[in-house]
Backbone as CSV, one residue per row, in Angstrom:
resi,resn,N_x,N_y,N_z,CA_x,CA_y,CA_z,C_x,C_y,C_z
1,MET,146.132,140.499,129.470,146.010,140.425,127.735,146.546,139.073,127.228
2,LYS,147.655,138.604,127.877,148.134,137.663,127.718,146.867,136.374,127.576
3,HIS,145.939,136.461,128.864,144.894,135.189,128.960,143.838,135.665,127.778
4,GLU,143.352,136.815,127.500,142.240,137.073,126.641,142.955,136.541,125.023
5,LEU,144.363,136.948,124.904,144.488,136.124,123.499,144.809,134.631,123.118
6,ARG,145.010,134.489,124.860,145.119,132.738,124.844,143.175,132.415,124.295
7,SER,142.552,132.898,124.918,140.892,132.338,124.749,140.929,132.279,123.708
8,LEU,141.158,133.535,123.059,140.847,134.046,121.804,141.654,133.153,120.544
9,ILE,142.438,132.735,120.876,143.102,131.923,119.904,142.592,130.180,120.332
10,ARG,142.526,129.697,121.813,141.569,128.351,121.859,140.044,128.517,121.189
11,SER,139.719,129.738,121.404,138.208,129.624,120.422,138.367,129.281,119.229
12,TRP,139.112,130.268,118.561,139.509,130.034,117.165,140.039,128.571,116.401
13,GLY,140.270,128.390,117.422,141.268,126.501,117.412,139.726,125.722,117.035
14,GLU,139.170,125.617,118.352,138.044,124.882,118.348,137.060,125.351,117.060
15,LEU,136.727,126.628,116.536,135.856,126.529,115.737,136.911,126.270,114.318
16,ALA,137.663,126.145,114.306,138.467,125.468,112.700,138.777,124.367,113.130
17,SER,138.778,123.084,114.437,138.490,122.218,114.599,137.042,121.107,114.055
18,LYS,136.057,122.405,114.451,134.628,122.019,114.506,134.752,121.906,112.840
19,PHE,134.539,123.194,111.946,135.155,123.407,110.833,135.413,122.341,109.863
20,GLY,136.687,122.025,110.533,137.518,120.839,109.956,137.071,119.824,109.613
21,PHE,135.884,119.257,110.621,135.810,117.758,110.970,134.172,118.193,110.091
22,PHE,133.632,118.876,110.371,132.617,119.146,108.946,132.929,119.083,107.611
23,VAL,133.673,119.736,107.269,134.492,119.593,105.823,135.240,117.684,105.785
24,LEU,135.284,117.313,106.639,136.146,116.079,106.365,134.911,114.942,106.427
25,LEU,133.388,115.397,107.497,132.290,114.656,107.092,131.778,114.789,106.205
26,VAL,131.483,115.957,105.358,131.362,115.967,104.093,132.006,115.129,102.959
27,VAL,132.928,115.426,102.626,134.058,114.752,101.596,133.710,113.360,101.988
28,GLY,134.090,112.838,103.026,133.946,111.608,103.475,132.777,111.100,103.012
29,SER,131.262,111.510,103.038,130.449,111.106,102.855,129.899,110.981,101.371
30,ALA,130.708,112.340,100.451,130.485,112.300,99.119,131.410,111.445,98.431
31,THR,132.758,110.810,99.070,133.169,109.928,98.558,133.211,108.356,99.014
32,MET,132.245,108.490,99.676,131.564,107.083,100.286,130.451,106.694,99.387
33,GLY,129.836,107.866,99.041,128.576,107.822,98.099,129.401,107.469,96.930
34,VAL,130.234,107.922,95.967,130.753,107.868,94.783,131.216,106.339,95.126
35,VAL,132.036,105.708,95.643,132.820,104.530,95.658,131.302,103.387,96.171
36,ILE,130.165,103.726,96.528,129.086,102.625,96.165,128.583,103.126,95.152
37,ALA,127.886,103.922,95.110,127.108,104.499,93.642,127.824,104.123,92.502
38,TRP,128.922,104.549,92.484,129.901,103.970,90.558,129.873,102.879,90.389
39,PRO,129.887,101.771,91.161,129.855,100.586,90.510,128.380,99.789,90.524
40,LEU,127.024,100.479,91.225,125.921,100.315,90.883,125.869,100.815,89.565
41,TRP,125.688,101.625,89.560,125.390,102.828,88.395,125.830,101.815,87.000
42,TYR,127.301,101.537,87.083,127.803,100.654,86.196,127.403,99.951,85.787
43,PHE,127.182,98.719,86.702,126.385,97.483,86.728,125.128,97.978,85.861
44,ALA,124.383,98.773,86.679,123.279,98.683,85.952,122.741,98.789,84.758
45,THR,123.607,100.173,84.377,123.808,100.327,82.971,124.481,99.569,81.824
46,SER,125.148,98.395,82.061,125.835,97.767,81.490,125.370,96.535,81.117
47,ALA,124.537,95.779,82.361,123.901,94.724,82.205,122.553,94.667,83.344
48,ARG,121.643,95.530,82.389,120.697,95.594,83.198,119.965,94.141,83.867
49,ALA,119.366,93.077,82.669,119.221,92.276,83.108,119.607,91.504,84.319
50,ALA,121.195,91.549,84.338,121.858,90.579,85.636,121.381,92.152,86.800
51,TYR,121.441,93.193,86.526,121.352,93.938,87.944,120.113,93.820,88.703
52,THR,118.810,93.773,87.977,117.784,93.313,88.073,117.254,92.293,88.508
53,VAL,118.049,90.832,88.350,118.135,89.791,89.077,118.845,90.063,90.306
54,PHE,119.960,90.599,90.446,120.868,90.825,91.549,120.081,91.630,92.765
55,ALA,119.084,92.647,92.162,118.681,93.528,93.054,117.399,92.853,93.479
56,LEU,116.575,92.013,92.897,115.704,91.199,93.511,115.694,89.938,94.268
57,LEU,117.002,89.405,94.115,117.566,88.483,95.193,118.286,89.330,95.960
58,LEU,118.923,90.766,96.071,119.224,90.570,97.487,118.020,91.398,98.097
59,ALA,116.821,92.207,97.697,116.058,92.494,98.395,115.038,90.825,99.410
60,LEU,115.396,89.922,98.435,114.877,88.523,99.031,115.303,87.946,100.355
61,ALA,116.849,88.370,99.651,117.575,88.051,101.241,117.084,89.124,102.364
62,GLY,117.239,90.218,102.359,116.711,90.913,103.005,115.353,90.726,103.487
63,VAL,114.637,90.340,102.944,113.339,89.954,103.377,113.541,88.486,104.289
64,VAL,114.278,87.785,103.611,114.714,86.430,104.675,115.334,86.665,105.780
65,PHE,116.333,87.573,105.822,117.127,87.659,106.719,115.861,88.388,107.811
66,ALA,115.401,89.210,107.918,114.218,90.097,108.765,113.721,88.916,109.365
67,ILE,113.036,87.684,108.775,112.514,86.867,109.201,112.836,85.884,109.599
68,VAL,114.263,85.390,109.208,114.526,84.378,110.418,115.507,85.480,112.014
69,ARG,115.688,86.525,111.630,116.054,87.072,112.697,114.724,87.162,113.479
70,SER,113.640,87.714,113.214,112.717,87.619,114.131,112.166,86.243,114.843
71,VAL,112.311,85.180,113.871,111.956,84.092,114.382,113.102,83.709,115.276
72,ILE,114.652,83.744,115.491,115.483,83.365,116.440,115.417,84.540,117.795
73,LYS,114.858,85.626,117.872,114.505,86.476,118.673,113.186,85.972,119.369
74,ARG,112.095,85.557,118.504,111.618,85.241,119.227,111.169,83.903,120.254
75,ARG,112.458,82.867,119.875,112.733,82.139,120.168,113.474,81.814,121.602
76,ASN,114.429,83.070,121.328,115.619,83.192,122.583,114.868,84.362,123.355
77,ALA,114.030,84.838,123.153,112.870,85.797,124.515,112.619,85.032,124.936
78,THR,112.611,85.846,126.517,111.885,85.485,127.925,110.197,85.258,127.633
79,HIS,109.522,84.372,127.999,108.075,84.740,127.651,107.180,85.601,127.718
80,GLU,106.098,85.860,127.825,105.755,87.368,128.596,105.124,86.781,129.929
81,ALA,104.452,87.366,130.449,104.241,87.575,131.769,102.918,86.349,132.012
82,SER,102.521,85.907,131.401,101.292,84.682,130.849,102.157,83.645,130.594
83,GLY,103.200,83.779,130.314,103.804,82.520,129.809,103.474,81.959,128.429
84,ARG,102.792,82.577,127.818,102.284,81.713,126.508,103.122,82.633,125.511
85,ARG,103.100,81.583,124.138,103.665,82.292,123.021,102.702,82.637,122.220
86,ARG,102.613,83.794,120.926,101.606,83.459,120.371,101.549,82.743,119.263
87,PRO,100.372,81.798,119.134,100.208,81.018,118.258,100.790,81.292,116.704
88,LEU,101.189,79.923,116.346,100.940,80.520,114.753,99.993,80.952,114.381
89,LEU,99.077,80.481,114.331,97.925,80.874,114.030,97.794,82.454,113.512
90,SER,98.105,82.676,114.968,98.066,84.280,114.822,98.502,84.933,114.187
91,SER,100.002,84.633,114.149,100.801,85.194,113.099,100.144,85.265,111.861
92,PHE,100.206,83.723,111.379,99.597,83.717,109.987,98.440,84.401,109.577
93,LEU,97.371,84.878,110.482,96.366,85.753,110.363,97.003,87.218,109.727
94,VAL,97.865,87.953,110.743,98.307,89.145,110.970,98.600,89.513,109.350
95,ILE,99.990,88.335,108.678,100.057,87.963,107.824,98.996,88.085,106.530
96,LEU,98.318,87.242,106.533,96.415,87.800,105.888,95.965,88.884,105.866
97,GLN,96.081,89.199,106.875,95.146,90.899,106.944,96.492,91.830,106.356
98,VAL,97.523,91.776,106.267,98.234,92.990,105.744,98.227,92.306,104.201
99,LEU,97.987,91.198,103.751,97.891,90.676,102.344,97.008,91.204,101.681
100,ILE,95.394,90.880,102.358,93.910,91.683,102.252,93.888,93.206,102.081
101,LEU,94.987,93.984,103.049,94.739,95.038,103.085,95.323,95.969,101.996
102,LEU,96.736,94.703,101.597,97.310,95.576,100.297,96.480,95.333,98.855
103,SER,95.747,94.064,98.869,95.345,93.664,97.494,94.068,94.809,97.389
104,GLY,93.516,94.746,98.721,92.030,96.236,98.958,92.917,97.229,98.311
105,LEU,93.619,97.899,98.759,94.362,99.201,98.626,94.593,99.135,96.664
106,TYR,94.864,97.822,96.284,95.175,97.862,94.722,93.889,98.040,94.121
107,VAL,92.848,97.273,94.722,91.858,97.083,93.663,91.033,98.736,94.208
108,PHE,91.604,99.475,94.900,90.454,100.616,95.223,91.117,101.472,94.134
109,ALA,92.318,101.303,93.831,93.005,102.228,93.021,93.008,101.794,91.220
110,ILE,92.091,100.578,91.071,91.824,100.622,89.634,90.947,101.486,89.274
111,PRO,90.053,101.713,89.941,88.233,102.766,89.840,89.384,104.176,89.993
112,LEU,89.901,104.192,90.251,90.707,105.755,90.859,91.483,106.018,89.352
113,LEU,92.434,104.671,89.001,92.654,104.640,87.557,92.182,104.909,86.548
114,VAL,91.100,104.223,86.451,89.875,104.503,85.596,89.550,106.024,85.720
115,ALA,89.335,106.591,86.360,88.399,108.315,86.781,89.350,108.958,85.950
116,CYS,90.815,108.598,86.500,92.126,109.619,85.732,92.026,109.535,84.282
117,PHE,92.139,107.889,83.898,91.835,107.981,82.747,90.594,108.230,81.822
118,GLY,89.125,108.468,82.082,88.117,109.582,82.249,88.291,110.745,82.016
119,LEU,89.014,111.042,83.093,89.713,112.762,83.060,90.213,113.061,81.798
120,LEU,91.523,112.157,81.590,92.180,112.423,81.072,91.943,112.672,79.263
121,VAL,90.662,111.643,79.103,89.898,111.483,78.000,89.207,113.189,77.831
122,LEU,88.060,113.271,78.659,87.760,114.527,78.593,88.288,115.743,78.752
123,LEU,89.198,115.900,79.223,90.758,117.016,79.084,90.664,117.125,77.551
124,GLY,91.338,115.814,76.901,91.504,115.866,75.038,90.448,116.143,74.584
125,LEU,89.133,115.704,74.767,88.108,116.026,73.827,87.999,117.849,73.916
126,ALA,88.298,118.336,75.162,88.240,119.781,75.400,88.950,120.668,74.515
127,ARG,90.099,119.768,74.745,91.282,120.584,73.988,90.685,120.484,72.316
128,ARG,90.401,119.102,72.180,90.747,119.167,70.599,89.248,120.327,69.997
129,ALA,88.022,120.223,71.265,86.914,121.559,70.565,87.589,122.406,70.709
130,SER,88.387,122.962,71.445,89.206,124.366,71.742,90.112,124.706,70.012
131,LYS,90.496,124.205,69.977,91.501,123.877,68.765,90.234,124.375,67.669
132,ILE,89.352,123.486,67.603,88.524,123.637,65.992,87.845,125.094,66.369
133,SER,87.653,125.460,67.575,86.836,126.599,67.558,87.905,127.821,67.319
134,SER,88.990,127.266,67.841,89.986,128.919,67.563,90.436,128.467,65.803
135,ASP,90.630,127.522,65.552,90.717,127.845,63.731,89.858,127.945,63.315
136,ALA,88.378,127.640,63.389,87.501,128.621,62.651,87.305,129.839,63.235
137,SER,87.664,131.058,64.148,87.490,132.003,64.051,88.792,132.670,63.690
138,VAL,89.927,132.029,63.133,91.127,132.443,62.342,90.204,132.709,60.614
139,VAL,89.805,131.789,60.620,89.265,131.963,59.185,88.747,133.685,58.585
140,PRO,89.280,134.155,57.638,88.687,135.376,57.625,87.431,134.984,56.566
141,LYS,86.869,136.371,56.953,85.287,136.239,56.430,84.666,136.917,55.370
142,ILE,84.454,136.369,54.126,84.562,137.409,53.281,83.385,138.485,53.173
143,ARG,83.396,139.522,53.287,82.746,140.408,52.751,82.194,140.540,51.510
144,LYS,80.683,141.195,51.971,80.112,141.487,50.451,80.031,143.138,50.458
145,GLU,80.735,143.178,49.328,80.367,145.105,48.734,79.719,145.424,48.109
């Protein structure tokens, strides 16, 4: 009986420990979210222009950091089995391919926007026509007696 009671207490203790850890994790995450988000929200609402510049500079710093880190890794990395490095022209061509892909997606989006605009105009005309026809049916007809 004592062994079963100890086993039961131990299992309930483990359950309470796991539940407590879960609650602590949720509360800690919420606290960290508030600690990080509230000052950013206050900065964004009180000084919009400064926040925009700050956010763009932060994004630019992230891109520069990623580029510098990849260059350093590439320099320090051991050469491939062939012993050759990727030439600078190859890297430039990859960047050019990405830029052309992005501009192609942008150019593809323009006809889509024109088609959506045309659809909106047609729907507006149809809506106006339906209003006119429904207004005409409301007018009482004069009976001749």
